[in-house]
N, CA and C atoms as an extended XYZ file, in Angstrom:
585
Properties=species:S:1:pos:R:3:atomname:S:1:resname:S:1:resid:I:1 pbc="F F F"
N       -12.218       15.566        3.022 N   MET     1
C       -12.044       14.167        2.842 CA  MET     1
C       -12.592       13.239        3.746 C   MET     1
N       -13.462       12.271        3.544 N   THR     2
C       -14.222       11.391        4.216 CA  THR     2
C       -13.084       10.605        4.990 C   THR     2
N       -13.605        9.995        6.293 N   ARG     3
C       -13.094        9.082        7.047 CA  ARG     3
C       -12.552        8.158        6.443 C   ARG     3
N       -13.350        7.016        5.625 N   PRO     4
C       -12.707        5.762        5.313 CA  PRO     4
C       -11.687        6.083        4.202 C   PRO     4
N       -11.504        7.462        3.566 N   LYS     5
C       -10.775        7.709        2.600 CA  LYS     5
C        -9.596        7.995        3.449 C   LYS     5
N        -9.813        8.663        4.471 N   ILE     6
C        -8.401        9.177        5.106 CA  ILE     6
C        -7.790        7.923        5.646 C   ILE     6
N        -8.698        6.847        6.327 N   LEU     7
C        -8.262        5.808        6.554 CA  LEU     7
C        -7.383        4.961        5.730 C   LEU     7
N        -8.018        4.903        4.364 N   GLY     8
C        -7.367        4.107        3.382 CA  GLY     8
C        -6.054        4.645        3.344 C   GLY     8
N        -5.642        6.232        3.060 N   LEU     9
C        -4.556        6.741        2.779 CA  LEU     9
C        -3.471        6.596        3.986 C   LEU     9
N        -3.875        6.708        5.271 N   ILE    10
C        -3.340        6.408        6.397 CA  ILE    10
C        -2.816        4.940        6.306 C   ILE    10
N        -3.694        3.891        5.952 N   LEU    11
C        -2.885        2.690        5.771 CA  LEU    11
C        -2.268        2.348        4.886 C   LEU    11
N        -2.459        2.949        3.717 N   THR    12
C        -1.316        3.053        2.778 CA  THR    12
C         0.013        3.922        3.264 C   THR    12
N        -0.071        4.667        3.678 N   ALA    13
C         1.299        5.282        4.266 CA  ALA    13
C         2.015        4.459        5.303 C   ALA    13
N         1.146        3.975        6.102 N   ILE    14
C         1.769        3.018        7.259 CA  ILE    14
C         2.348        1.781        6.530 C   ILE    14
N         1.754        1.358        5.520 N   LEU    15
C         2.077        0.265        5.067 CA  LEU    15
C         3.549        0.309        4.583 C   LEU    15
N         3.790        1.629        4.015 N   LEU    16
C         5.388        1.826        3.335 CA  LEU    16
C         6.296        2.116        4.330 C   LEU    16
N         5.694        2.435        5.703 N   LEU    17
C         6.781        2.746        6.595 CA  LEU    17
C         7.674        1.802        7.167 C   LEU    17
N         7.483        0.673        7.215 N   PRO    18
C         8.411       -0.430        7.740 CA  PRO    18
C         9.301       -0.789        6.183 C   PRO    18
N         8.659       -0.402        5.045 N   VAL    19
C         9.565       -0.594        3.800 CA  VAL    19
C        10.945        0.409        3.684 C   VAL    19
N        10.235        1.564        3.954 N   ALA    20
C        11.312        2.904        3.934 CA  ALA    20
C        12.375        2.638        5.161 C   ALA    20
N        12.010        1.900        6.301 N   ILE    21
C        13.142        1.640        7.243 CA  ILE    21
C        13.987        0.774        6.795 C   ILE    21
N        13.524       -0.455        6.096 N   ALA    22
C        13.964       -1.571        5.865 CA  ALA    22
C        15.345       -1.262        4.647 C   ALA    22
N        14.703       -0.073        3.826 N   GLN    23
C        15.429       -0.083        2.752 CA  GLN    23
C        17.111        0.723        3.356 C   GLN    23
N        17.125        0.839        4.667 N   GLY    24
C        18.578        1.340        4.967 CA  GLY    24
C        18.932        2.512        4.566 C   GLY    24
N        17.991        3.460        4.562 N   GLY    25
C        17.791        4.957        4.075 CA  GLY    25
C        18.376        5.131        2.735 C   GLY    25
N        18.127        4.082        1.820 N   GLY    26
C        18.372        4.139        0.408 CA  GLY    26
C        19.838        4.471       -0.083 C   GLY    26
N        20.710        3.491        0.901 N   GLN    27
C        22.236        3.752        0.775 CA  GLN    27
C        22.591        2.772        0.051 C   GLN    27
N        22.200        2.233       -0.772 N   ALA    28
C        22.793        1.103       -1.642 CA  ALA    28
C        24.025        1.397       -2.430 C   ALA    28
N        24.948        0.676       -2.224 N   ARG    29
C        26.198        0.916       -2.880 CA  ARG    29
C        26.550        0.694       -4.340 C   ARG    29
N        27.086        1.471       -5.003 N   PRO    30
C        27.254        1.476       -6.495 CA  PRO    30
C        27.824        0.058       -6.752 C   PRO    30
N        27.011       -0.530       -7.902 N   HIS    31
C        27.589       -1.732       -8.367 CA  HIS    31
C        28.271       -1.488       -9.772 C   HIS    31
N        29.462       -2.327       -9.933 N   PRO    32
C        30.133       -2.100      -11.373 CA  PRO    32
C        29.081       -2.874      -12.394 C   PRO    32
N        28.912       -2.135      -13.438 N   GLY    33
C        27.844       -2.689      -14.237 CA  GLY    33
C        26.512       -2.086      -14.228 C   GLY    33
N        26.037       -1.591      -13.263 N   LYS    34
C        24.721       -1.243      -12.928 CA  LYS    34
C        24.647        0.482      -13.394 C   LYS    34
N        23.518        0.491      -14.233 N   ASN    35
C        23.427        1.920      -14.564 CA  ASN    35
C        22.688        2.656      -13.416 C   ASN    35
N        22.660        4.189      -13.455 N   PRO    36
C        21.962        4.862      -12.276 CA  PRO    36
C        20.521        4.351      -12.364 C   PRO    36
N        19.703        3.766      -13.222 N   GLN    37
C        18.468        3.361      -13.042 CA  GLN    37
C        18.475        2.168      -12.446 C   GLN    37
N        19.235        1.076      -12.576 N   GLN    38
C        19.290        0.237      -11.858 CA  GLN    38
C        19.671        0.333      -10.575 C   GLN    38
N        20.518        1.177      -10.096 N   GLN    39
C        20.991        1.447       -8.967 CA  GLN    39
C        20.027        2.045       -8.253 C   GLN    39
N        19.057        3.021       -8.722 N   GLN    40
C        17.880        3.756       -8.175 CA  GLN    40
C        16.806        2.343       -7.785 C   GLN    40
N        16.552        1.554       -8.624 N   GLN    41
C        15.916        0.414       -8.415 CA  GLN    41
C        16.022       -0.252       -7.000 C   GLN    41
N        17.735       -0.899       -7.131 N   GLN    42
C        18.258       -1.368       -6.000 CA  GLN    42
C        17.971       -0.588       -4.641 C   GLN    42
N        17.969        0.562       -4.839 N   GLN    43
C        17.798        1.447       -3.439 CA  GLN    43
C        16.410        1.334       -2.923 C   GLN    43
N        15.271        1.104       -3.955 N   GLN    44
C        14.093        1.097       -3.539 CA  GLN    44
C        13.473       -0.414       -3.118 C   GLN    44
N        14.403       -1.321       -3.158 N   ARG    45
C        14.113       -2.591       -2.831 CA  ARG    45
C        14.094       -2.795       -1.364 C   ARG    45
N        12.913       -3.197       -0.703 N   PRO    46
C        12.948       -3.319        0.931 CA  PRO    46
C        13.927       -4.654        1.165 C   PRO    46
N        14.739       -4.573        2.355 N   ALA    47
C        15.319       -5.472        2.824 CA  ALA    47
C        14.715       -6.485        3.523 C   ALA    47
N        13.452       -6.225        4.259 N   GLY    48
C        12.632       -6.921        4.830 CA  GLY    48
C        11.307       -6.998        4.625 C   GLY    48
N        10.239       -7.932        5.266 N   LYS    49
C         8.877       -7.706        5.000 CA  LYS    49
C         8.135       -6.517        5.443 C   LYS    49
N         7.424       -5.980        5.122 N   PRO    50
C         6.665       -4.846        5.005 CA  PRO    50
C         6.068       -4.444        6.747 C   PRO    50
N         5.763       -5.553        7.129 N   GLY    51
C         5.117       -5.569        8.631 CA  GLY    51
C         6.341       -5.802        9.675 C   GLY    51
N         7.225       -6.108        9.117 N   ASP    52
C         8.192       -6.509       10.367 CA  ASP    52
C         8.783       -5.647       11.325 C   ASP    52
N         8.707       -4.240       10.844 N   TRP    53
C         9.149       -3.347       11.941 CA  TRP    53
C         8.291       -2.951       12.939 C   TRP    53
N         6.896       -3.016       12.391 N   ILE    54
C         5.726       -2.390       13.449 CA  ILE    54
C         5.369       -3.549       14.141 C   ILE    54
N         5.454       -4.908       13.474 N   ARG    55
C         5.268       -6.038       14.217 CA  ARG    55
C         6.201       -6.191       15.267 C   ARG    55
N         7.406       -5.971       15.136 N   ASN    56
C         8.607       -6.331       16.030 CA  ASN    56
C         8.540       -5.188       17.430 C   ASN    56
N         7.908       -4.071       17.192 N   HIS    57
C         7.717       -2.931       18.108 CA  HIS    57
C         5.997       -2.850       18.501 C   HIS    57
N         5.307       -3.681       18.218 N   GLN    58
C         4.132       -3.409       18.306 CA  GLN    58
C         3.661       -3.618       20.043 C   GLN    58
N         4.529       -4.126       20.872 N   GLY    59
C         4.093       -4.464       22.407 CA  GLY    59
C         4.572       -2.884       22.897 C   GLY    59
N         5.274       -2.244       22.113 N   MET    60
C         5.631       -0.924       22.860 CA  MET    60
C         4.644        0.298       23.087 C   MET    60
N         5.025        0.868       23.800 N   THR    61
C         4.267        2.374       23.951 CA  THR    61
C         4.587        3.171       22.729 C   THR    61
N         3.706        4.174       22.166 N   PRO    62
C         4.054        4.991       21.223 CA  PRO    62
C         5.388        5.823       21.496 C   PRO    62
N         5.496        6.116       22.816 N   GLU    63
C         6.821        6.819       22.852 CA  GLU    63
C         8.279        6.016       22.812 C   GLU    63
N         8.077        4.657       23.120 N   GLN    64
C         9.010        3.628       23.189 CA  GLN    64
C         9.142        3.329       21.242 C   GLN    64
N         8.118        3.240       20.626 N   GLN    65
C         8.294        2.923       19.400 CA  GLN    65
C         8.773        4.434       18.688 C   GLN    65
N         8.594        5.314       18.996 N   GLN    66
C         9.391        6.680       18.593 CA  GLN    66
C        10.830        6.337       18.745 C   GLN    66
N        11.352        6.277       19.945 N   LYS    67
C        12.615        6.060       20.318 CA  LYS    67
C        13.373        4.869       19.469 C   LYS    67
N        12.694        3.841       19.410 N   ALA    68
C        13.262        2.741       18.760 CA  ALA    68
C        13.270        3.266       17.117 C   ALA    68
N        12.452        3.924       16.446 N   LEU    69
C        12.588        4.327       15.178 CA  LEU    69
C        13.816        5.355       15.193 C   LEU    69
N        13.858        6.272       16.012 N   GLU    70
C        15.076        7.213       16.098 CA  GLU    70
C        16.422        6.464       16.399 C   GLU    70
N        16.416        5.100       16.779 N   ASN    71
C        17.703        4.564       17.156 CA  ASN    71
C        17.951        3.502       15.910 C   ASN    71
N        17.018        3.535       15.151 N   ASP    72
C        17.038        2.309       14.097 CA  ASP    72
C        18.231        2.846       12.873 C   ASP    72
N        19.373        2.002       12.655 N   PRO    73
C        20.368        2.518       11.647 CA  PRO    73
C        19.846        2.666       10.626 C   PRO    73
N        18.832        2.296       10.053 N   GLY    74
C        18.363        2.624        8.703 CA  GLY    74
C        17.643        3.881        8.706 C   GLY    74
N        16.821        4.256        9.739 N   PHE    75
C        16.258        5.481        9.890 CA  PHE    75
C        17.377        6.525        9.958 C   PHE    75
N        18.152        6.391       10.809 N   LYS    76
C        19.198        7.384       10.968 CA  LYS    76
C        20.070        7.706        9.523 C   LYS    76
N        19.850        6.943        8.553 N   ASN    77
C        20.740        7.175        7.458 CA  ASN    77
C        19.672        7.854        6.445 C   ASN    77
N        18.349        7.900        6.649 N   LEU    78
C        17.548        8.833        5.905 CA  LEU    78
C        17.723       10.145        5.870 C   LEU    78
N        17.429       10.916        4.925 N   PRO    79
C        17.214       12.425        4.970 CA  PRO    79
C        16.445       12.783        5.814 C   PRO    79
N        16.662       14.061        6.574 N   PRO    80
C        15.763       14.675        7.589 CA  PRO    80
C        14.302       14.394        6.775 C   PRO    80
N        13.818       15.192        5.647 N   ALA    81
C        12.437       15.184        5.442 CA  ALA    81
C        11.978       13.889        5.417 C   ALA    81
N        12.578       12.777        4.939 N   ARG    82
C        12.054       11.193        5.073 CA  ARG    82
C        11.720       10.846        6.608 C   ARG    82
N        12.865       11.172        7.275 N   GLN    83
C        12.660       10.993        8.649 CA  GLN    83
C        11.237       11.266        9.484 C   GLN    83
N        11.072       12.549        9.156 N   GLU    84
C         9.993       13.485        9.674 CA  GLU    84
C         8.593       12.854        8.932 C   GLU    84
N         8.699       12.211        7.547 N   ALA    85
C         7.746       11.672        7.133 CA  ALA    85
C         7.392       10.440        7.838 C   ALA    85
N         8.370        9.646        8.186 N   LEU    86
C         8.031        8.211        8.610 CA  LEU    86
C         7.744        8.477       10.196 C   LEU    86
N         8.206        9.585       10.782 N   ARG    87
C         7.751        9.795       12.328 CA  ARG    87
C         6.037       10.137       12.047 C   ARG    87
N         5.779       11.117       11.295 N   GLU    88
C         4.450       11.159       11.173 CA  GLU    88
C         3.247       10.111       10.735 C   GLU    88
N         3.915        9.069        9.922 N   ARG    89
C         3.420        7.707        9.497 CA  ARG    89
C         2.986        6.927       11.061 C   ARG    89
N         4.122        7.073       11.528 N   LEU    90
C         4.166        6.096       12.722 CA  LEU    90
C         2.890        6.820       13.919 C   LEU    90
N         3.148        8.173       13.932 N   ARG    91
C         2.142        8.992       14.820 CA  ARG    91
C         0.701        8.585       14.380 C   ARG    91
N         0.524        8.758       13.335 N   LYS    92
C        -0.755        8.332       12.846 CA  LYS    92
C        -1.101        6.755       12.899 C   LYS    92
N        -0.288        6.041       12.715 N   PHE    93
C        -0.534        4.405       12.829 CA  PHE    93
C        -1.014        4.266       14.492 C   PHE    93
N        -0.115        5.063       15.064 N   ASN    94
C        -0.660        5.105       16.606 CA  ASN    94
C        -2.128        5.635       17.138 C   ASN    94
N        -2.431        6.589       16.251 N   SER    95
C        -3.485        7.183       16.505 CA  SER    95
C        -4.850        6.452       15.987 C   SER    95
N        -4.665        5.246       15.387 N   LEU    96
C        -5.841        4.368       14.831 CA  LEU    96
C        -6.248        3.691       16.221 C   LEU    96
N        -7.633        3.201       16.187 N   ASP    97
C        -7.964        2.634       17.092 CA  ASP    97
C        -7.594        1.084       17.058 C   ASP    97
N        -7.548        0.266       18.012 N   PRO    98
C        -7.167       -1.107       18.033 CA  PRO    98
C        -7.740       -2.028       16.992 C   PRO    98
N        -8.895       -1.770       16.393 N   GLN    99
C        -9.384       -2.427       15.253 CA  GLN    99
C        -8.722       -2.066       13.990 C   GLN    99
N        -8.731       -0.936       13.823 N   GLN   100
C        -7.882       -0.168       12.760 CA  GLN   100
C        -6.620       -0.639       12.453 C   GLN   100
N        -5.989       -0.637       13.592 N   ARG   101
C        -4.426       -1.109       13.485 CA  ARG   101
C        -4.379       -2.686       13.225 C   ARG   101
N        -5.384       -3.586       13.683 N   GLU   102
C        -5.156       -4.962       13.416 CA  GLU   102
C        -5.644       -5.068       11.788 C   GLU   102
N        -6.550       -4.131       11.377 N   ARG   103
C        -6.576       -4.341        9.864 CA  ARG   103
C        -5.619       -4.018        8.966 C   ARG   103
N        -4.708       -2.905        9.635 N   ALA   104
C        -3.693       -2.651        8.869 CA  ALA   104
C        -2.778       -3.755        8.817 C   ALA   104
N        -2.451       -4.308        9.989 N   MET   105
C        -1.363       -5.652       10.103 CA  MET   105
C        -2.038       -6.807        9.043 C   MET   105
N        -3.264       -6.754        9.158 N   LYS   106
C        -3.839       -7.877        8.240 CA  LYS   106
C        -3.265       -7.774        6.840 C   LYS   106
N        -3.665       -6.276        6.534 N   ARG   107
C        -3.229       -5.992        4.938 CA  ARG   107
C        -1.666       -6.137        4.712 C   ARG   107
N        -0.979       -5.876        5.824 N   TRP   108
C         0.549       -6.171        5.621 CA  TRP   108
C         0.760       -7.506        5.556 C   TRP   108
N         0.159       -8.234        6.266 N   GLU   109
C         0.415       -9.663        6.161 CA  GLU   109
C        -0.249      -10.340        4.460 C   GLU   109
N        -0.975       -9.744        4.128 N   PHE   110
C        -1.389      -10.174        2.772 CA  PHE   110
C        -0.511       -9.606        1.964 C   PHE   110
N         0.138       -8.451        1.747 N   PHE   111
C         1.090       -7.830        1.201 CA  PHE   111
C         2.290       -8.797        1.121 C   PHE   111
N         2.749       -9.316        2.284 N   GLU   112
C         3.885      -10.030        2.428 CA  GLU   112
C         3.607      -11.292        1.672 C   GLU   112
N         2.629      -11.937        1.107 N   THR   113
C         2.392      -13.027        0.310 CA  THR   113
C         2.536      -12.725       -1.244 C   THR   113
N         2.492      -11.373       -1.558 N   LEU   114
C         2.696      -10.831       -3.008 CA  LEU   114
C         4.025      -11.117       -3.438 C   LEU   114
N         4.590      -11.347       -4.678 N   SER   115
C         5.706      -11.528       -5.196 CA  SER   115
C         6.105       -9.850       -5.444 C   SER   115
N         7.604       -9.602       -5.604 N   PRO   116
C         7.940       -8.233       -5.735 CA  PRO   116
C         7.309       -7.542       -7.143 C   PRO   116
N         7.214       -8.541       -7.992 N   GLN   117
C         6.204       -7.806       -9.262 CA  GLN   117
C         4.668       -7.696       -8.965 C   GLN   117
N         4.322       -8.680       -8.135 N   GLN   118
C         2.726       -8.109       -7.768 CA  GLN   118
C         2.675       -6.913       -6.969 C   GLN   118
N         3.624       -6.512       -5.934 N   ARG   119
C         3.606       -5.451       -5.218 CA  ARG   119
C         3.729       -4.187       -5.919 C   ARG   119
N         4.554       -4.394       -6.912 N   GLU   120
C         4.724       -2.899       -7.916 CA  GLU   120
C         3.469       -3.020       -8.720 C   GLU   120
N         2.790       -4.299       -9.094 N   GLN   121
C         1.563       -3.943       -9.894 CA  GLN   121
C         0.740       -3.155       -9.217 C   GLN   121
N         0.501       -3.794       -7.785 N   LEU   122
C        -0.768       -3.293       -7.109 CA  LEU   122
C        -0.486       -1.892       -6.603 C   LEU   122
N         0.824       -1.513       -6.521 N   ARG   123
C         1.150       -0.141       -6.020 CA  ARG   123
C         1.002        0.780       -7.320 C   ARG   123
N         1.354        0.645       -8.441 N   GLN   124
C         1.088        1.360       -9.622 CA  GLN   124
C        -0.378        1.506       -9.964 C   GLN   124
N        -1.340        0.283       -9.936 N   SER   125
C        -2.315        0.358      -10.190 CA  SER   125
C        -3.333        1.095       -8.986 C   SER   125
N        -2.884        1.031       -7.791 N   SER   126
C        -3.396        1.911       -7.254 CA  SER   126
C        -3.340        3.358       -7.057 C   SER   126
N        -2.134        3.859       -7.563 N   GLN   127
C        -1.776        5.093       -7.877 CA  GLN   127
C        -2.397        5.560       -9.064 C   GLN   127
N        -2.553        4.769      -10.171 N   GLU   128
C        -3.305        5.260      -10.945 CA  GLU   128
C        -4.746        5.378      -10.816 C   GLU   128
N        -5.400        4.660      -10.138 N   LEU   129
C        -6.972        4.563       -9.866 CA  LEU   129
C        -7.074        6.325       -8.857 C   LEU   129
N        -5.807        6.539       -8.253 N   LYS   130
C        -6.225        7.703       -7.247 CA  LYS   130
C        -6.183        8.979       -8.411 C   LYS   130
N        -5.604        8.960       -9.749 N   THR   131
C        -5.599        9.705      -10.513 CA  THR   131
C        -6.944       10.160      -11.427 C   THR   131
N        -8.093        9.180      -10.855 N   LEU   132
C        -9.282        9.704      -11.609 CA  LEU   132
C        -9.880       10.322      -10.598 C   LEU   132
N       -11.086       10.981      -11.440 N   PRO   133
C       -12.016       11.844      -10.406 CA  PRO   133
C       -12.832       11.145       -9.453 C   PRO   133
N       -12.740       12.105       -8.457 N   GLU   134
C       -13.359       11.198       -7.175 CA  GLU   134
C       -14.620       10.189       -7.410 C   GLU   134
N       -15.555       10.823       -8.460 N   GLY   135
C       -16.646       10.001       -8.633 CA  GLY   135
C       -16.569        8.815       -9.399 C   GLY   135
N       -15.397        8.667      -10.347 N   ARG   136
C       -15.095        7.382      -11.161 CA  ARG   136
C       -14.538        6.717      -10.027 C   ARG   136
N       -13.599        7.213       -9.243 N   GLN   137
C       -13.035        6.527       -8.199 CA  GLN   137
C       -13.785        5.575       -7.202 C   GLN   137
N       -14.950        6.112       -6.958 N   LEU   138
C       -16.212        5.385       -6.155 CA  LEU   138
C       -16.504        4.510       -7.050 C   LEU   138
N       -17.069        4.835       -8.367 N   MET   139
C       -17.296        3.829       -9.092 CA  MET   139
C       -16.647        2.559       -9.654 C   MET   139
N       -15.209        2.687       -9.913 N   VAL   140
C       -14.231        1.547       -9.801 CA  VAL   140
C       -14.003        1.067       -8.544 C   VAL   140
N       -13.990        1.570       -7.462 N   HIS   141
C       -14.109        0.855       -6.309 CA  HIS   141
C       -15.331       -0.095       -5.862 C   HIS   141
N       -16.445        0.385       -6.066 N   LYS   142
C       -17.486       -0.429       -6.049 CA  LYS   142
C       -17.687       -1.683       -7.089 C   LYS   142
N       -17.046       -1.570       -8.376 N   ALA   143
C       -16.911       -2.700       -9.261 CA  ALA   143
C       -15.897       -3.441       -8.790 C   ALA   143
N       -14.635       -3.133       -8.250 N   LEU   144
C       -13.850       -3.834       -7.446 CA  LEU   144
C       -14.184       -4.880       -6.554 C   LEU   144
N       -14.941       -4.110       -5.834 N   ARG   145
C       -15.450       -5.315       -4.382 CA  ARG   145
C       -16.206       -6.084       -5.286 C   ARG   145
N       -17.180       -6.050       -5.993 N   SER   146
C       -17.882       -6.956       -6.531 CA  SER   146
C       -17.250       -8.125       -7.606 C   SER   146
N       -16.296       -7.611       -8.164 N   LEU   147
C       -15.502       -8.417       -9.025 CA  LEU   147
C       -14.427       -9.387       -8.103 C   LEU   147
N       -13.688       -8.851       -6.944 N   ARG   148
C       -13.272       -9.764       -6.024 CA  ARG   148
C       -13.925      -10.636       -5.411 C   ARG   148
N       -15.227      -10.689       -5.310 N   GLN   149
C       -16.025      -11.610       -4.768 CA  GLN   149
C       -16.476      -12.832       -6.008 C   GLN   149
N       -16.118      -12.585       -7.122 N   MET   150
C       -16.333      -13.695       -8.058 CA  MET   150
C       -15.102      -14.391       -8.419 C   MET   150
N       -15.422      -15.499       -8.993 N   THR   151
C       -14.347      -16.528       -9.683 CA  THR   151
C       -13.744      -16.052      -10.861 C   THR   151
N       -12.374      -16.292      -11.129 N   PRO   152
C       -11.797      -15.742      -12.175 CA  PRO   152
C       -12.332      -15.746      -13.381 C   PRO   152
N       -13.368      -17.042      -13.691 N   GLU   153
C       -14.140      -17.219      -14.872 CA  GLU   153
C       -15.337      -16.367      -14.760 C   GLU   153
N       -15.860      -16.074      -13.414 N   GLY   154
C       -17.019      -14.748      -13.619 CA  GLY   154
C       -16.349      -13.477      -13.781 C   GLY   154
N       -15.348      -13.176      -13.315 N   ARG   155
C       -14.540      -12.104      -13.879 CA  ARG   155
C       -14.585      -11.827      -15.284 C   ARG   155
N       -14.031      -12.942      -15.877 N   GLU   156
C       -13.847      -13.066      -17.444 CA  GLU   156
C       -14.943      -12.709      -18.005 C   GLU   156
N       -16.099      -13.044      -17.771 N   GLU   157
C       -17.332      -13.050      -18.123 CA  GLU   157
C       -17.679      -11.387      -17.999 C   GLU   157
N       -17.414      -11.001      -16.982 N   VAL   158
C       -17.794       -9.567      -16.768 CA  VAL   158
C       -17.153       -8.794      -17.867 C   VAL   158
N       -15.793       -9.023      -17.979 N   PHE   159
C       -14.554       -8.001      -18.404 CA  PHE   159
C       -15.072       -8.105      -20.135 C   PHE   159
N       -15.511       -8.890      -20.666 N   LYS   160
C       -16.089       -9.416      -22.065 CA  LYS   160
C       -17.493       -8.981      -22.232 C   LYS   160
N       -18.256       -8.614      -21.308 N   SER   161
C       -19.676       -8.082      -21.315 CA  SER   161
C       -19.451       -6.388      -21.988 C   SER   161
N       -20.578       -6.195      -22.868 N   ASP   162
C       -20.621       -4.971      -23.486 CA  ASP   162
C       -20.907       -3.855      -22.249 C   ASP   162
N       -21.645       -4.281      -21.162 N   ARG   163
C       -21.955       -3.213      -20.205 CA  ARG   163
C       -20.353       -2.984      -19.482 C   ARG   163
N       -19.807       -3.774      -19.183 N   PHE   164
C       -18.576       -3.418      -18.849 CA  PHE   164
C       -17.917       -2.252      -19.469 C   PHE   164
N       -17.773       -2.682      -20.903 N   ARG   165
C       -16.760       -2.024      -21.769 CA  ARG   165
C       -17.731       -0.772      -22.036 C   ARG   165
N       -18.950       -0.541      -21.938 N   ASN   166
C       -19.861        0.739      -22.209 CA  ASN   166
C       -19.500        1.630      -20.730 C   ASN   166
N       -19.458        1.037      -19.738 N   THR   167
C       -19.213        1.405      -18.190 CA  THR   167
C       -18.039        2.106      -18.005 C   THR   167
N       -16.976        1.758      -18.345 N   PHE   168
C       -15.533        2.070      -17.602 CA  PHE   168
C       -14.773        2.496      -19.138 C   PHE   168
N       -13.697        3.500      -18.938 N   SER   169
C       -12.726        3.580      -20.155 CA  SER   169
C       -12.115        2.824      -19.909 C   SER   169
N       -11.182        2.771      -21.095 N   GLY   170
C       -10.038        1.842      -21.303 CA  GLY   170
C        -9.094        1.550      -20.252 C   GLY   170
N        -8.729        2.910      -19.434 N   GLN   171
C        -7.933        3.239      -18.421 CA  GLN   171
C        -8.422        2.383      -17.042 C   GLN   171
N        -9.859        2.603      -16.811 N   GLU   172
C       -10.703        2.068      -15.598 CA  GLU   172
C       -10.607        0.731      -15.906 C   GLU   172
N       -10.741        0.306      -16.972 N   GLN   173
C       -10.920       -1.233      -17.219 CA  GLN   173
C        -9.594       -2.051      -16.998 C   GLN   173
N        -8.556       -1.400      -17.564 N   GLY   174
C        -7.275       -1.889      -17.004 CA  GLY   174
C        -7.010       -1.951      -15.526 C   GLY   174
N        -7.195       -0.994      -14.975 N   ILE   175
C        -7.184       -0.668      -13.428 CA  ILE   175
C        -7.986       -1.839      -12.697 C   ILE   175
N        -9.206       -1.926      -13.436 N   LEU   176
C       -10.215       -3.291      -12.699 CA  LEU   176
C        -9.555       -4.347      -13.016 C   LEU   176
N        -8.994       -4.781      -14.118 N   LYS   177
C        -8.695       -6.294      -14.460 CA  LYS   177
C        -7.438       -6.442      -13.692 C   LYS   177
N        -6.453       -5.399      -13.460 N   ARG   178
C        -5.142       -5.711      -12.558 CA  ARG   178
C        -5.599       -5.883      -11.231 C   ARG   178
N        -6.458       -5.247      -10.616 N   LEU   179
C        -6.629       -4.882       -9.334 CA  LEU   179
C        -7.723       -6.100       -8.703 C   LEU   179
N        -8.559       -6.474       -9.718 N   SER   180
C        -9.508       -7.446       -9.062 CA  SER   180
C        -8.702       -8.724       -8.855 C   SER   180
N        -7.304       -9.033       -9.538 N   ALA   181
C        -6.824      -10.296       -9.347 CA  ALA   181
C        -6.231      -10.280       -7.815 C   ALA   181
N        -6.313       -9.305       -7.116 N   PHE   182
C        -5.844       -9.058       -5.421 CA  PHE   182
C        -6.978       -9.043       -4.709 C   PHE   182
N        -7.015       -9.910       -3.708 N   SER   183
C        -7.936       -9.964       -2.851 CA  SER   183
C        -7.395       -9.889       -1.099 C   SER   183
N        -7.039       -8.436       -1.111 N   PRO   184
C        -6.560       -7.941        0.137 CA  PRO   184
C        -7.847       -7.880        1.177 C   PRO   184
N        -7.576       -7.996        2.540 N   PRO   185
C        -8.405       -7.913        3.561 CA  PRO   185
C        -9.230       -6.366        3.342 C   PRO   185
N       -10.627       -6.356        3.881 N   PRO   186
C       -10.831       -4.952        3.569 CA  PRO   186
C       -10.709       -4.145        4.644 C   PRO   186
N       -10.412       -2.671        4.038 N   GLU   187
C       -10.025       -1.857        5.253 CA  GLU   187
C       -10.705       -1.622        6.349 C   GLU   187
N       -12.359       -1.515        5.845 N   GLU   188
C       -13.068       -1.301        7.086 CA  GLU   188
C       -14.485       -2.136        6.530 C   GLU   188
N       -14.984       -2.927        7.365 N   PRO   189
C       -15.997       -3.652        6.877 CA  PRO   189
C       -17.123       -2.735        6.750 C   PRO   189
N       -18.077       -3.002        5.657 N   GLY   190
C       -19.010       -2.280        5.153 CA  GLY   190
C       -18.811       -0.775        4.595 C   GLY   190
N       -17.336       -0.474        4.668 N   SER   191
C       -17.087        0.848        4.151 CA  SER   191
C       -16.902        0.933        2.613 C   SER   191
N       -17.164        2.092        2.168 N   GLU   192
C       -16.624        2.385        0.646 CA  GLU   192
C       -15.890        3.370        0.784 C   GLU   192
N       -14.694        3.050        0.061 N   PRO   193
C       -13.764        4.163        0.011 CA  PRO   193
C       -14.214        5.256       -0.761 C   PRO   193
N       -13.814        6.561       -0.489 N   GLY   194
C       -14.250        7.678       -0.944 CA  GLY   194
C       -15.524        8.267       -0.648 C   GLY   194
N       -16.196        7.399        0.293 N   ARG   195
C       -17.557        7.997        0.770 CA  ARG   195
C       -17.187        8.808        2.169 C   ARG   195
């Protein structure tokens, strides 16, 4: 796996660290009249903003952050496997150089500006993109960078073009249309995901 791709995966994982902690361990109380699916959705909703935990602990050493994580009430309520995954995400975040950590923080700030529906759409579309073969992922990423630099009207013209329809499958077109509506800060200047 290449460095930019690994960085993207680490940033995605780190982005979800504070969300998992804010969930309070997924210990939502049952509510009368809610079916199990609604209760599961309730458990998945974050109580705080994604970057809050790391932002509140960024002045600490990695060892102090680890201790703060271990003492967090929401963390203590998580299953052991989830706790270990969060410990690993924190270790990976702390292994990033200062510029990479700063980019991660900017991405969290962007993520915080999105509505819950937009966050879910971004997550789902990103996951769908990861199911594509690597070569197609690269092609979609390149097109996505280009589309994000256009005006909404310019993107619409591209979406209607024969070239766009002939180059990308229906699934890829859908991914590009959904993701091009978002303009997060770049992961790494001049980098291409998947390279």
